C-alpha positions as CSV (number, residue, x, y, z in Angstrom):
1,M,11.5,-17.2,12.5
2,Y,12.0,-14.1,11.1
3,K,10.1,-12.7,8.4
4,K,11.3,-10.1,6.2
5,T,9.2,-6.9,5.9
6,L,6.2,-5.8,3.6
7,M,4.9,-2.5,3.8
8,I,1.9,-2.1,2.0
9,D,0.0,1.3,0.3
10,L,-3.6,1.9,1.9
11,D,-5.0,3.5,-1.4
12,G,-5.1,2.6,-4.5
13,V,-3.7,-1.3,-3.1
14,L,-6.3,-2.2,0.0
15,N,-8.9,0.4,-1.5
16,T,-10.5,1.2,-4.0
17,Y,-9.8,4.9,-3.8
18,K,-9.1,6.5,-8.1
19,G,-8.1,9.7,-7.9
20,L,-10.6,11.4,-5.7
21,Y,-9.1,12.3,-2.1
22,K,-11.6,13.1,0.7
23,E,-10.1,13.7,4.4
24,N,-12.5,11.7,6.3
25,H,-13.2,9.0,4.8
26,I,-11.7,5.4,2.9
27,S,-13.2,4.5,0.0
28,P,-14.8,0.3,0.5
29,V,-12.0,-2.2,0.7
30,R,-11.0,-4.1,-3.0
31,E,-12.0,-7.8,-3.3
32,G,-9.7,-9.9,-2.5
33,A,-7.5,-7.4,-0.4
34,A,-8.1,-10.4,2.7
35,E,-7.0,-13.3,0.6
36,F,-4.2,-11.0,-1.3
37,L,-2.5,-10.4,2.9
38,E,-3.6,-13.6,4.3
39,A,-0.7,-15.3,1.4
40,L,1.4,-12.9,2.2
41,S,1.5,-12.8,6.2
42,G,2.7,-16.2,5.6
43,R,5.7,-15.6,4.3
44,F,6.3,-11.7,5.7
45,L,5.7,-9.6,8.5
46,L,3.1,-6.8,6.8
47,V,3.1,-2.6,7.9
48,L,1.0,-0.5,6.5
49,F,1.6,2.6,4.7
50,T,-0.6,5.7,4.2
51,S,-0.2,9.4,4.1
52,R,-3.8,9.4,5.5
53,D,-4.6,9.6,9.7
54,I,-3.0,7.1,11.1
55,N,-6.1,6.7,13.7
56,L,-8.4,7.1,11.0
57,A,-6.5,3.5,8.5
58,K,-6.0,1.9,12.2
59,K,-10.0,2.2,12.5
60,W,-10.7,1.5,8.3
61,I,-8.9,-1.6,8.7
62,E,-10.1,-2.5,11.8
63,E,-13.4,-3.1,10.2
64,H,-12.8,-4.5,7.5
65,N,-11.0,-7.7,9.2
66,I,-7.5,-7.1,7.7
67,A,-6.4,-5.6,11.6
68,K,-4.8,-8.9,12.1
69,Y,-1.8,-8.9,9.1
70,F,-0.7,-5.5,10.3
71,S,2.2,-5.2,12.5
72,K,1.7,-1.5,12.7
73,I,0.1,1.4,10.1
74,T,3.1,4.3,9.5
75,N,3.5,6.9,7.4
76,I,7.3,7.0,7.3
77,K,8.9,4.6,5.1
78,E,10.7,2.1,7.1
79,P,13.6,-0.2,6.0
80,S,11.6,-3.5,4.5
81,Y,12.3,-5.5,1.9
82,L,9.6,-4.3,-1.4
83,M,6.9,-1.7,-1.5
84,I,3.7,-2.4,-2.8
85,D,2.1,0.9,-4.0
86,D,0.0,2.0,-6.9
87,R,2.1,5.4,-7.5
88,C,5.2,4.8,-7.3
89,V,8.4,4.1,-10.1
90,R,11.6,2.0,-9.5
91,F,14.4,2.9,-10.9
92,N,16.3,0.6,-12.6
93,G,20.2,2.3,-12.7
94,D,19.2,4.1,-15.4
95,F,18.3,7.6,-15.2
96,G,17.7,8.3,-18.4
97,A,15.0,5.3,-18.3
98,V,13.2,6.8,-15.4
99,L,13.0,10.0,-16.1
100,E,10.9,8.7,-19.6
101,D,9.2,5.7,-16.6
102,I,8.1,9.1,-14.9
103,K,7.4,11.4,-18.2
104,N,4.8,8.3,-19.3
105,F,2.9,7.0,-15.6
106,K,0.5,6.9,-15.1
107,V,-1.5,4.5,-11.4
108,W,-2.8,2.1,-13.3
109,Y,-6.9,3.0,-12.6
110,K,-6.2,5.6,-15.9
111,N,-4.6,3.1,-17.9
C-alpha cells in the first residue's frame, strides 16, 4: 500500500523544546507524541526531520520508544506531502500576506 510521506520536526513538535538549544541534549518527549505518531503511521510514511546530529536524534527516538514509527531521519528537505514544524509560515499565493505573517510570527510556546 502506497503511503504519502510526512516530514515531522523534532524540536518544538515531538519534544518539550522551548528555545533553549543545547547541542548534546534533546528535551523530553512531549506528552501524546507516541499516540500522535501511531495515528499518523497508519496512513503516512513518517520521516523525522531535524537540524540536530542524526545519531543523537536516533538515540533519542529509540530511548522514547518511537523509532518504530519513522522510516528514516534526515536534515534534508525531501519530497513529501506535508511538513509538520513549529517554525514555518505557509505560503498562500500572496507575497504581501506572507511578509505580514513573517513580521508577526511567534513560535507556539511564546504566544
